[in-house]
PQR file of N, CA, C, O and H, with PARSE charges and radii, in Angstrom:
ATOM      1  N   MET A   1      96.391  11.670 -16.235 -0.4000 1.5000
ATOM      2  CA  MET A   1      95.047  12.037 -15.826 -0.0000 2.0000
ATOM      3  C   MET A   1      95.060  12.913 -14.578  0.5500 1.7000
ATOM      4  O   MET A   1      94.128  13.684 -14.350 -0.5500 1.4000
ATOM      5  N   GLY A   2      96.088  12.800 -13.788 -0.4000 1.5000
ATOM      6  CA  GLY A   2      96.162  13.588 -12.567 -0.0000 2.0000
ATOM      7  C   GLY A   2      96.338  15.074 -12.850  0.5500 1.7000
ATOM      8  O   GLY A   2      95.982  15.920 -12.029 -0.5500 1.4000
ATOM      9  H   GLY A   2      96.846  12.174 -13.974  0.4000 1.0000
ATOM     10  N   VAL A   3      96.892  15.381 -14.025 -0.4000 1.5000
ATOM     11  CA  VAL A   3      97.110  16.788 -14.368 -0.0000 2.0000
ATOM     12  C   VAL A   3      95.786  17.513 -14.633  0.5500 1.7000
ATOM     13  O   VAL A   3      95.721  18.739 -14.547 -0.5500 1.4000
ATOM     14  H   VAL A   3      97.181  14.694 -14.692  0.4000 1.0000
ATOM     15  N   LEU A   4      94.738  16.760 -14.953 -0.4000 1.5000
ATOM     16  CA  LEU A   4      93.430  17.383 -15.184 -0.0000 2.0000
ATOM     17  C   LEU A   4      92.868  18.029 -13.929  0.5500 1.7000
ATOM     18  O   LEU A   4      92.059  18.954 -14.004 -0.5500 1.4000
ATOM     19  H   LEU A   4      94.790  15.764 -15.024  0.4000 1.0000
ATOM     20  N   ILE A   5      93.302  17.536 -12.778 -0.4000 1.5000
ATOM     21  CA  ILE A   5      92.860  18.125 -11.513 -0.0000 2.0000
ATOM     22  C   ILE A   5      93.319  19.577 -11.416  0.5500 1.7000
ATOM     23  O   ILE A   5      92.667  20.389 -10.759 -0.5500 1.4000
ATOM     24  H   ILE A   5      93.959  16.785 -12.718  0.4000 1.0000
ATOM     25  N   TYR A   6      94.421  19.905 -12.054 -0.4000 1.5000
ATOM     26  CA  TYR A   6      94.944  21.272 -12.036 -0.0000 2.0000
ATOM     27  C   TYR A   6      94.479  22.084 -13.237  0.5500 1.7000
ATOM     28  O   TYR A   6      94.234  23.285 -13.122 -0.5500 1.4000
ATOM     29  H   TYR A   6      94.951  19.246 -12.588  0.4000 1.0000
ATOM     30  N   LEU A   7      94.358  21.433 -14.386 -0.4000 1.5000
ATOM     31  CA  LEU A   7      94.037  22.164 -15.609 -0.0000 2.0000
ATOM     32  C   LEU A   7      92.577  22.615 -15.671  0.5500 1.7000
ATOM     33  O   LEU A   7      92.300  23.719 -16.140 -0.5500 1.4000
ATOM     34  H   LEU A   7      94.557  20.457 -14.479  0.4000 1.0000
ATOM     35  N   ILE A   8      91.656  21.801 -15.216 -0.4000 1.5000
ATOM     36  CA  ILE A   8      90.239  22.170 -15.285 -0.0000 2.0000
ATOM     37  C   ILE A   8      89.926  23.385 -14.399  0.5500 1.7000
ATOM     38  O   ILE A   8      89.290  24.320 -14.885 -0.5500 1.4000
ATOM     39  H   ILE A   8      91.881  20.904 -14.835  0.4000 1.0000
ATOM     40  N   PRO A   9      90.339  23.417 -13.130 -0.5600 1.5000
ATOM     41  CA  PRO A   9      90.089  24.634 -12.344  0.2800 2.0000
ATOM     42  C   PRO A   9      90.820  25.861 -12.896  0.5500 1.7000
ATOM     43  O   PRO A   9      90.305  26.977 -12.832 -0.5500 1.4000
ATOM     44  N   ALA A  10      92.022  25.648 -13.438 -0.4000 1.5000
ATOM     45  CA  ALA A  10      92.761  26.780 -14.009 -0.0000 2.0000
ATOM     46  C   ALA A  10      92.019  27.348 -15.211  0.5500 1.7000
ATOM     47  O   ALA A  10      91.942  28.567 -15.362 -0.5500 1.4000
ATOM     48  H   ALA A  10      92.441  24.741 -13.490  0.4000 1.0000
ATOM     49  N   SER A  11      91.469  26.487 -16.070 -0.4000 1.5000
ATOM     50  CA  SER A  11      90.747  26.986 -17.237 -0.0000 2.0000
ATOM     51  C   SER A  11      89.436  27.663 -16.820  0.5500 1.7000
ATOM     52  O   SER A  11      89.033  28.659 -17.421 -0.5500 1.4000
ATOM     53  H   SER A  11      91.532  25.496 -15.947  0.4000 1.0000
ATOM     54  N   LEU A  12      88.780  27.128 -15.803 -0.4000 1.5000
ATOM     55  CA  LEU A  12      87.561  27.774 -15.306 -0.0000 2.0000
ATOM     56  C   LEU A  12      87.868  29.135 -14.696  0.5500 1.7000
ATOM     57  O   LEU A  12      87.097  30.079 -14.864 -0.5500 1.4000
ATOM     58  H   LEU A  12      89.108  26.319 -15.315  0.4000 1.0000
ATOM     59  N   LEU A  13      88.979  29.240 -13.996 -0.4000 1.5000
ATOM     60  CA  LEU A  13      89.379  30.520 -13.409 -0.0000 2.0000
ATOM     61  C   LEU A  13      89.691  31.551 -14.496  0.5500 1.7000
ATOM     62  O   LEU A  13      89.276  32.705 -14.394 -0.5500 1.4000
ATOM     63  H   LEU A  13      89.606  28.472 -13.859  0.4000 1.0000
ATOM     64  N   LEU A  14      90.419  31.137 -15.532 -0.4000 1.5000
ATOM     65  CA  LEU A  14      90.731  32.060 -16.626 -0.0000 2.0000
ATOM     66  C   LEU A  14      89.467  32.486 -17.378  0.5500 1.7000
ATOM     67  O   LEU A  14      89.354  33.640 -17.791 -0.5500 1.4000
ATOM     68  H   LEU A  14      90.756  30.199 -15.615  0.4000 1.0000
ATOM     69  N   GLY A  15      88.527  31.570 -17.555 -0.4000 1.5000
ATOM     70  CA  GLY A  15      87.261  31.923 -18.189 -0.0000 2.0000
ATOM     71  C   GLY A  15      86.473  32.903 -17.351  0.5500 1.7000
ATOM     72  O   GLY A  15      85.859  33.824 -17.889 -0.5500 1.4000
ATOM     73  H   GLY A  15      88.619  30.633 -17.220  0.4000 1.0000
ATOM     74  N   LEU A  16      86.480  32.720 -16.035 -0.4000 1.5000
ATOM     75  CA  LEU A  16      85.787  33.644 -15.139 -0.0000 2.0000
ATOM     76  C   LEU A  16      86.427  35.027 -15.157  0.5500 1.7000
ATOM     77  O   LEU A  16      85.724  36.037 -15.126 -0.5500 1.4000
ATOM     78  H   LEU A  16      86.980  31.972 -15.598  0.4000 1.0000
ATOM     79  N   ILE A  17      87.744  35.077 -15.206 -0.4000 1.5000
ATOM     80  CA  ILE A  17      88.438  36.367 -15.293 -0.0000 2.0000
ATOM     81  C   ILE A  17      88.093  37.072 -16.599  0.5500 1.7000
ATOM     82  O   ILE A  17      87.879  38.285 -16.607 -0.5500 1.4000
ATOM     83  H   ILE A  17      88.315  34.257 -15.231  0.4000 1.0000
ATOM     84  N   GLY A  18      88.035  36.333 -17.698 -0.4000 1.5000
ATOM     85  CA  GLY A  18      87.647  36.928 -18.983 -0.0000 2.0000
ATOM     86  C   GLY A  18      86.219  37.433 -18.964  0.5500 1.7000
ATOM     87  O   GLY A  18      85.933  38.508 -19.492 -0.5500 1.4000
ATOM     88  H   GLY A  18      88.208  35.348 -17.692  0.4000 1.0000
ATOM     89  N   LEU A  19      85.320  36.672 -18.363 -0.4000 1.5000
ATOM     90  CA  LEU A  19      83.925  37.098 -18.254 -0.0000 2.0000
ATOM     91  C   LEU A  19      83.791  38.348 -17.405  0.5500 1.7000
ATOM     92  O   LEU A  19      83.048  39.262 -17.762 -0.5500 1.4000
ATOM     93  H   LEU A  19      85.552  35.799 -17.934  0.4000 1.0000
ATOM     94  N   LEU A  20      84.499  38.400 -16.288 -0.4000 1.5000
ATOM     95  CA  LEU A  20      84.452  39.591 -15.435 -0.0000 2.0000
ATOM     96  C   LEU A  20      85.026  40.815 -16.151  0.5500 1.7000
ATOM     97  O   LEU A  20      84.513  41.923 -15.992 -0.5500 1.4000
ATOM     98  H   LEU A  20      85.103  37.658 -15.998  0.4000 1.0000
ATOM     99  N   GLY A  21      86.084  40.619 -16.938 -0.4000 1.5000
ATOM    100  CA  GLY A  21      86.638  41.732 -17.714 -0.0000 2.0000
ATOM    101  C   GLY A  21      85.654  42.234 -18.758  0.5500 1.7000
ATOM    102  O   GLY A  21      85.541  43.440 -18.975 -0.5500 1.4000
ATOM    103  H   GLY A  21      86.500  39.719 -17.067  0.4000 1.0000
ATOM    104  N   PHE A  22      84.946  41.327 -19.399 -0.4000 1.5000
ATOM    105  CA  PHE A  22      83.945  41.725 -20.387 -0.0000 2.0000
ATOM    106  C   PHE A  22      82.792  42.464 -19.732  0.5500 1.7000
ATOM    107  O   PHE A  22      82.329  43.477 -20.258 -0.5500 1.4000
ATOM    108  H   PHE A  22      85.037  40.347 -19.223  0.4000 1.0000
ATOM    109  N   LEU A  23      82.322  41.974 -18.593 -0.4000 1.5000
ATOM    110  CA  LEU A  23      81.226  42.649 -17.891 -0.0000 2.0000
ATOM    111  C   LEU A  23      81.653  44.020 -17.391  0.5500 1.7000
ATOM    112  O   LEU A  23      80.855  44.957 -17.395 -0.5500 1.4000
ATOM    113  H   LEU A  23      82.698  41.152 -18.166  0.4000 1.0000
ATOM    114  N   TRP A  24      82.911  44.148 -16.958 -0.4000 1.5000
ATOM    115  CA  TRP A  24      83.413  45.455 -16.543 -0.0000 2.0000
ATOM    116  C   TRP A  24      83.417  46.429 -17.725  0.5500 1.7000
ATOM    117  O   TRP A  24      83.062  47.598 -17.572 -0.5500 1.4000
ATOM    118  H   TRP A  24      83.560  43.387 -16.955  0.4000 1.0000
ATOM    119  N   ALA A  25      83.817  45.944 -18.897 -0.4000 1.5000
ATOM    120  CA  ALA A  25      83.843  46.795 -20.089 -0.0000 2.0000
ATOM    121  C   ALA A  25      82.431  47.244 -20.466  0.5500 1.7000
ATOM    122  O   ALA A  25      82.238  48.381 -20.897 -0.5500 1.4000
ATOM    123  H   ALA A  25      84.105  44.994 -19.021  0.4000 1.0000
ATOM    124  N   LEU A  26      81.457  46.373 -20.310 -0.4000 1.5000
ATOM    125  CA  LEU A  26      80.075  46.760 -20.595 -0.0000 2.0000
ATOM    126  C   LEU A  26      79.574  47.807 -19.609  0.5500 1.7000
ATOM    127  O   LEU A  26      78.918  48.773 -19.999 -0.5500 1.4000
ATOM    128  H   LEU A  26      81.613  45.449 -19.960  0.4000 1.0000
ATOM    129  N   ARG A  27      79.884  47.614 -18.339 -0.4000 1.5000
ATOM    130  CA  ARG A  27      79.404  48.556 -17.312 -0.0000 2.0000
ATOM    131  C   ARG A  27      80.081  49.914 -17.420  0.5500 1.7000
ATOM    132  O   ARG A  27      79.474  50.929 -17.078 -0.5500 1.4000
ATOM    133  H   ARG A  27      80.417  46.830 -18.022  0.4000 1.0000
ATOM    134  N   SER A  28      81.326  49.956 -17.889 -0.4000 1.5000
ATOM    135  CA  SER A  28      82.028  51.235 -18.012 -0.0000 2.0000
ATOM    136  C   SER A  28      81.821  51.865 -19.385  0.5500 1.7000
ATOM    137  O   SER A  28      82.524  52.807 -19.750 -0.5500 1.4000
ATOM    138  H   SER A  28      81.819  49.132 -18.167  0.4000 1.0000
ATOM    139  N   ARG A  29      80.860  51.351 -20.142 -0.4000 1.5000
ATOM    140  CA  ARG A  29      80.426  51.900 -21.429 -0.0000 2.0000
ATOM    141  C   ARG A  29      81.533  51.936 -22.478  0.5500 1.7000
ATOM    142  O   ARG A  29      81.632  52.894 -23.244 -0.5500 1.4000
ATOM    143  H   ARG A  29      80.289  50.586 -19.845  0.4000 1.0000
ATOM    144  N   GLN A  30      82.358  50.906 -22.514 -0.4000 1.5000
ATOM    145  CA  GLN A  30      83.419  50.830 -23.509 -0.0000 2.0000
ATOM    146  C   GLN A  30      82.865  50.592 -24.913  0.5500 1.7000
ATOM    147  O   GLN A  30      83.499  50.970 -25.898 -0.5500 1.4000
ATOM    148  H   GLN A  30      82.277  50.128 -21.891  0.4000 1.0000
ATOM    149  N   TYR A  31      81.697  49.973 -25.013 -0.4000 1.5000
ATOM    150  CA  TYR A  31      81.107  49.634 -26.306 -0.0000 2.0000
ATOM    151  C   TYR A  31      79.976  50.576 -26.688  0.5500 1.7000
ATOM    152  O   TYR A  31      79.154  50.238 -27.540 -0.5500 1.4000
ATOM    153  H   TYR A  31      81.182  49.665 -24.213  0.4000 1.0000
ATOM    154  N   GLU A  32      79.920  51.742 -26.077 -0.4000 1.5000
ATOM    155  CA  GLU A  32      78.794  52.643 -26.285 -0.0000 2.0000
ATOM    156  C   GLU A  32      78.799  53.259 -27.688  0.5500 1.7000
ATOM    157  O   GLU A  32      77.771  53.260 -28.366 -0.5500 1.4000
ATOM    158  H   GLU A  32      80.587  52.016 -25.385  0.4000 1.0000
ATOM    159  N   ASP A  33      79.936  53.774 -28.121 -0.4000 1.5000
ATOM    160  CA  ASP A  33      80.008  54.486 -29.399 -0.0000 2.0000
ATOM    161  C   ASP A  33      81.065  53.841 -30.285  0.5500 1.7000
ATOM    162  O   ASP A  33      82.224  54.256 -30.281 -0.5500 1.4000
ATOM    163  H   ASP A  33      80.770  53.773 -27.570  0.4000 1.0000
ATOM    164  N   LEU A  34      80.665  52.833 -31.039 -0.4000 1.5000
ATOM    165  CA  LEU A  34      81.635  52.108 -31.863 -0.0000 2.0000
ATOM    166  C   LEU A  34      81.997  52.863 -33.137  0.5500 1.7000
ATOM    167  O   LEU A  34      83.118  52.732 -33.630 -0.5500 1.4000
ATOM    168  H   LEU A  34      79.724  52.496 -31.042  0.4000 1.0000
ATOM    169  N   ASP A  35      81.074  53.647 -33.675 -0.4000 1.5000
ATOM    170  CA  ASP A  35      81.336  54.357 -34.923 -0.0000 2.0000
ATOM    171  C   ASP A  35      82.020  55.700 -34.708  0.5500 1.7000
ATOM    172  O   ASP A  35      82.603  56.251 -35.642 -0.5500 1.4000
ATOM    173  H   ASP A  35      80.164  53.754 -33.275  0.4000 1.0000
ATOM    174  N   GLY A  36      81.959  56.227 -33.510 -0.4000 1.5000
ATOM    175  CA  GLY A  36      82.542  57.540 -33.234 -0.0000 2.0000
ATOM    176  C   GLY A  36      84.043  57.565 -33.432  0.5500 1.7000
ATOM    177  O   GLY A  36      84.559  58.488 -34.062 -0.5500 1.4000
ATOM    178  H   GLY A  36      81.485  55.780 -32.751  0.4000 1.0000
ATOM    179  N   ALA A  37      84.748  56.595 -32.921 -0.4000 1.5000
ATOM    180  CA  ALA A  37      86.201  56.568 -33.052 -0.0000 2.0000
ATOM    181  C   ALA A  37      86.612  56.350 -34.508  0.5500 1.7000
ATOM    182  O   ALA A  37      87.623  56.889 -34.959 -0.5500 1.4000
ATOM    183  H   ALA A  37      84.329  55.845 -32.409  0.4000 1.0000
ATOM    184  N   ALA A  38      85.834  55.566 -35.234 -0.4000 1.5000
ATOM    185  CA  ALA A  38      86.161  55.327 -36.641 -0.0000 2.0000
ATOM    186  C   ALA A  38      85.972  56.599 -37.471  0.5500 1.7000
ATOM    187  O   ALA A  38      86.742  56.840 -38.400 -0.5500 1.4000
ATOM    188  H   ALA A  38      85.013  55.128 -34.868  0.4000 1.0000
ATOM    189  N   ALA A  39      84.987  57.396 -37.162 -0.4000 1.5000
ATOM    190  CA  ALA A  39      84.751  58.628 -37.915 -0.0000 2.0000
ATOM    191  C   ALA A  39      85.637  59.765 -37.413  0.5500 1.7000
ATOM    192  O   ALA A  39      85.971  60.669 -38.180 -0.5500 1.4000
ATOM    193  H   ALA A  39      84.362  57.200 -36.407  0.4000 1.0000
ATOM    194  N   ARG A  40      86.018  59.733 -36.153 -0.4000 1.5000
ATOM    195  CA  ARG A  40      86.816  60.812 -35.561 -0.0000 2.0000
ATOM    196  C   ARG A  40      88.209  60.884 -36.178  0.5500 1.7000
ATOM    197  O   ARG A  40      88.813  61.957 -36.213 -0.5500 1.4000
ATOM    198  H   ARG A  40      85.748  58.999 -35.530  0.4000 1.0000
ATOM    199  N   ILE A  41      88.718  59.777 -36.656 -0.4000 1.5000
ATOM    200  CA  ILE A  41      90.058  59.755 -37.225 -0.0000 2.0000
ATOM    201  C   ILE A  41      90.111  60.539 -38.546  0.5500 1.7000
ATOM    202  O   ILE A  41      91.188  60.946 -38.980 -0.5500 1.4000
ATOM    203  H   ILE A  41      88.228  58.905 -36.628  0.4000 1.0000
ATOM    204  N   LEU A  42      88.970  60.746 -39.174 -0.4000 1.5000
ATOM    205  CA  LEU A  42      88.932  61.413 -40.470 -0.0000 2.0000
ATOM    206  C   LEU A  42      88.989  62.927 -40.376  0.5500 1.7000
ATOM    207  O   LEU A  42      89.227  63.590 -41.385 -0.5500 1.4000
ATOM    208  H   LEU A  42      88.095  60.415 -38.821  0.4000 1.0000
ATOM    209  N   PHE A  43      88.781  63.488 -39.204 -0.4000 1.5000
ATOM    210  CA  PHE A  43      88.702  64.932 -39.049 -0.0000 2.0000
ATOM    211  C   PHE A  43      89.852  65.448 -38.202  0.5500 1.7000
ATOM    212  O   PHE A  43      90.283  64.790 -37.255 -0.5500 1.4000
ATOM    213  H   PHE A  43      88.588  62.949 -38.384  0.4000 1.0000
ATOM    214  N   ASP A  44      90.353  66.646 -38.554 -0.4000 1.5000
ATOM    215  CA  ASP A  44      91.406  67.284 -37.772 -0.0000 2.0000
ATOM    216  C   ASP A  44      90.808  67.886 -36.514  0.5500 1.7000
ATOM    217  O   ASP A  44      89.643  68.284 -36.489 -0.5500 1.4000
ATOM    218  H   ASP A  44      90.003  67.181 -39.323  0.4000 1.0000
ATOM    219  N   ASP A  45      91.625  67.944 -35.470 -0.4000 1.5000
ATOM    220  CA  ASP A  45      91.172  68.570 -34.233 -0.0000 2.0000
ATOM    221  C   ASP A  45      91.105  70.086 -34.384  0.5500 1.7000
ATOM    222  O   ASP A  45      90.133  70.722 -33.978 -0.5500 1.4000
ATOM    223  H   ASP A  45      92.571  67.621 -35.491  0.4000 1.0000
ATOM    224  N   LYS A  46      92.140  70.645 -34.965 -0.4000 1.5000
ATOM    225  CA  LYS A  46      92.204  72.087 -35.170 -0.0000 2.0000
ATOM    226  C   LYS A  46      92.319  72.364 -36.663  0.5500 1.7000
ATOM    227  O   LYS A  46      93.017  71.642 -37.374 -0.5500 1.4000
ATOM    228  H   LYS A  46      92.930  70.129 -35.295  0.4000 1.0000
ATOM    229  N   PRO A  47      91.652  73.386 -37.136 -0.5600 1.5000
ATOM    230  CA  PRO A  47      91.817  73.731 -38.565  0.2800 2.0000
ATOM    231  C   PRO A  47      93.247  74.239 -38.813  0.5500 1.7000
ATOM    232  O   PRO A  47      93.816  74.972 -38.004 -0.5500 1.4000
ATOM    233  N   ARG A  48      93.794  73.834 -39.934 -0.4000 1.5000
ATOM    234  CA  ARG A  48      95.156  74.255 -40.279 -0.0000 2.0000
ATOM    235  C   ARG A  48      95.150  75.666 -40.828  0.5500 1.7000
ATOM    236  O   ARG A  48      94.211  76.084 -41.506 -0.5500 1.4000
ATOM    237  H   ARG A  48      93.333  73.238 -40.591  0.4000 1.0000
ATOM    238  N   LYS A  49      96.207  76.389 -40.525 -0.4000 1.5000
ATOM    239  CA  LYS A  49      96.378  77.714 -41.090 -0.0000 2.0000
ATOM    240  C   LYS A  49      97.040  77.563 -42.455  0.5500 1.7000
ATOM    241  O   LYS A  49      98.037  76.855 -42.599 -0.5500 1.4000
ATOM    242  H   LYS A  49      96.969  76.050 -39.974  0.4000 1.0000
ATOM    243  N   GLU A  50      96.491  78.214 -43.422 -0.4000 1.5000
ATOM    244  CA  GLU A  50      97.077  78.114 -44.757 -0.0000 2.0000
ATOM    245  C   GLU A  50      98.270  79.042 -44.862  0.5500 1.7000
ATOM    246  O   GLU A  50      98.224  80.181 -44.396 -0.5500 1.4000
ATOM    247  H   GLU A  50      95.681  78.789 -43.305  0.4000 1.0000
ATOM    248  N   THR A  51      99.317  78.564 -45.464 -0.4000 1.5000
ATOM    249  CA  THR A  51     100.527  79.374 -45.622 -0.0000 2.0000
ATOM    250  C   THR A  51     100.432  80.148 -46.942  0.5500 1.7000
ATOM    251  O   THR A  51     100.036  79.595 -47.968 -0.5500 1.4000
ATOM    252  H   THR A  51      99.354  77.640 -45.843  0.4000 1.0000
ATOM    253  N   PRO A  52     100.794  81.415 -46.904 -0.5600 1.5000
ATOM    254  CA  PRO A  52     100.764  82.201 -48.164  0.2800 2.0000
ATOM    255  C   PRO A  52     101.880  81.744 -49.086  0.5500 1.7000
ATOM    256  O   PRO A  52     102.971  81.380 -48.646 -0.5500 1.4000
ATOM    257  N   GLN A  53     101.574  81.774 -50.388 -0.4000 1.5000
ATOM    258  CA  GLN A  53     102.567  81.341 -51.376 -0.0000 2.0000
ATOM    259  C   GLN A  53     103.106  82.491 -52.152  0.5500 1.7000
ATOM    260  O   GLN A  53     103.953  82.304 -53.026 -0.5500 1.4000
ATOM    261  H   GLN A  53     100.688  82.070 -50.745  0.4000 1.0000
TER
END
């Protein structure tokens, strides 16, 4: 039972760190455009030059 004195504050600290990381991601607009990256993978950055045959 004595180990709970260490485990409970440690778990609360880790939860707080996770919450702060999530709030930082929201403030830095990490979740702003969720569909853009999924659609961007389908298109080339530069048009390819066709090789003559």
